[in-house]
SETOR-721025 format. One record per residue (C-alpha): x, y, z negated. Coordinates in pm, 1 decimal, padded with zeros to 6 digits. Example, Ala and Ser with C-alpha at 12.3 -4.5 7.8 and 13.67 -1.06 7.14 Angstrom:
2
{{01230.0 -00450.0 -00780.0}}
{{01367.0 -00106.0 -00714.0}}
REM end
This chain:
88
{{05777.4 09632.0 -09518.7}}
{{05938.6 09868.6 -09502.3}}
{{06040.2 09816.9 -09808.0}}
{{06216.9 09486.0 -09726.4}}
{{06383.6 09679.1 -09455.7}}
{{06514.1 09881.7 -09618.0}}
{{06655.3 09684.2 -09884.5}}
{{06820.3 09459.5 -09617.3}}
{{07004.2 09744.4 -09489.6}}
{{07099.2 09838.3 -09821.1}}
{{07300.8 09439.7 -09859.4}}
{{07431.8 09358.7 -09513.2}}
{{07598.3 09725.4 -09580.0}}
{{07698.3 09649.1 -09885.1}}
{{07867.7 09281.5 -09760.1}}
{{07959.0 09348.1 -09422.4}}
{{08233.5 09622.4 -09452.2}}
{{08417.1 09265.7 -09643.5}}
{{08403.5 09087.1 -09352.1}}
{{08479.3 09320.6 -09115.4}}
{{08812.8 09457.1 -09269.8}}
{{08900.1 09017.4 -09331.6}}
{{08805.3 09023.2 -08939.5}}
{{08982.5 09286.8 -08847.2}}
{{09294.4 09113.0 -09081.5}}
{{09333.5 09262.0 -09348.2}}
{{09348.6 09030.3 -09602.1}}
{{09322.5 08914.2 -09996.6}}
{{09703.4 08799.2 -09921.2}}
{{09853.2 09068.4 -09664.4}}
{{09802.8 09208.6 -09349.3}}
{{09747.7 08871.9 -09098.4}}
{{10044.4 08878.1 -08829.4}}
{{09903.9 08965.3 -08469.6}}
{{09533.6 09100.2 -08586.1}}
{{09417.4 09430.1 -08497.6}}
{{09573.9 09566.1 -08917.0}}
{{09913.4 09423.3 -08786.0}}
{{09871.3 09603.1 -08487.7}}
{{09767.1 09933.7 -08711.2}}
{{10061.7 09885.7 -08988.2}}
{{10352.1 09822.5 -08691.6}}
{{10187.0 10227.9 -08498.7}}
{{10169.7 10410.7 -08863.7}}
{{10492.7 10291.0 -08909.1}}
{{10666.3 10384.2 -08613.2}}
{{10518.6 10692.0 -08666.7}}
{{10664.8 10742.9 -09027.0}}
{{10978.2 10646.9 -08959.1}}
{{10948.4 10311.5 -09078.0}}
{{10697.8 10304.2 -09355.1}}
{{10353.4 10301.0 -09369.7}}
{{10270.0 10642.3 -09629.0}}
{{10074.6 10514.2 -09920.0}}
{{09721.8 10670.4 -09943.6}}
{{09739.3 10680.4 -09521.4}}
{{09440.9 10477.0 -09345.0}}
{{09611.5 10142.3 -09325.2}}
{{09728.8 10164.3 -09674.2}}
{{09350.7 10197.5 -09810.1}}
{{09244.3 09989.9 -09594.5}}
{{09474.7 09753.5 -09669.7}}
{{09397.3 09825.9 -10056.0}}
{{09080.7 09724.6 -09979.0}}
{{09123.8 09370.6 -09757.4}}
{{09323.6 09247.4 -10070.6}}
{{09088.4 09415.4 -10452.0}}
{{08773.3 09452.4 -10201.4}}
{{08550.3 09751.6 -10278.0}}
{{08511.1 09990.3 -10612.2}}
{{08143.0 09975.5 -10737.4}}
{{08127.0 10340.0 -10629.9}}
{{08153.6 10216.7 -10272.7}}
{{07964.7 09995.3 -10272.6}}
{{07684.1 10188.9 -10395.4}}
{{07777.7 10466.6 -10151.2}}
{{07700.2 10160.2 -09869.0}}
{{07396.2 10079.4 -10063.8}}
{{07215.4 10394.9 -10010.4}}
{{07344.9 10455.4 -09655.2}}
{{07213.2 10097.1 -09509.7}}
{{06866.4 10120.4 -09728.1}}
{{06808.4 10416.7 -09591.2}}
{{06997.2 10339.8 -09240.4}}
{{06683.6 10018.5 -09334.5}}
{{06436.3 10259.4 -09356.3}}
{{06475.7 10460.8 -09098.3}}
{{06435.3 10087.9 -08893.4}}
REM end
């Protein structure tokens, strides 16, 4: 039973991250209007004099929203999710 719970935790962690980013407004076609992502982008642009800095949190999340998570990131998320699932 513990192995099943651990496996479910890993799957949930890997699938939940892209879903959460999409819900925030970081989509494959750009930042959705009137979303949390749009508010974050606006705040970042104001703080940086009109542009969003490369490598910033907003830029990184937008990149993930467009291209998805890397294999190594999915492995890390899966491992952490599995560990959390095993603890439950």
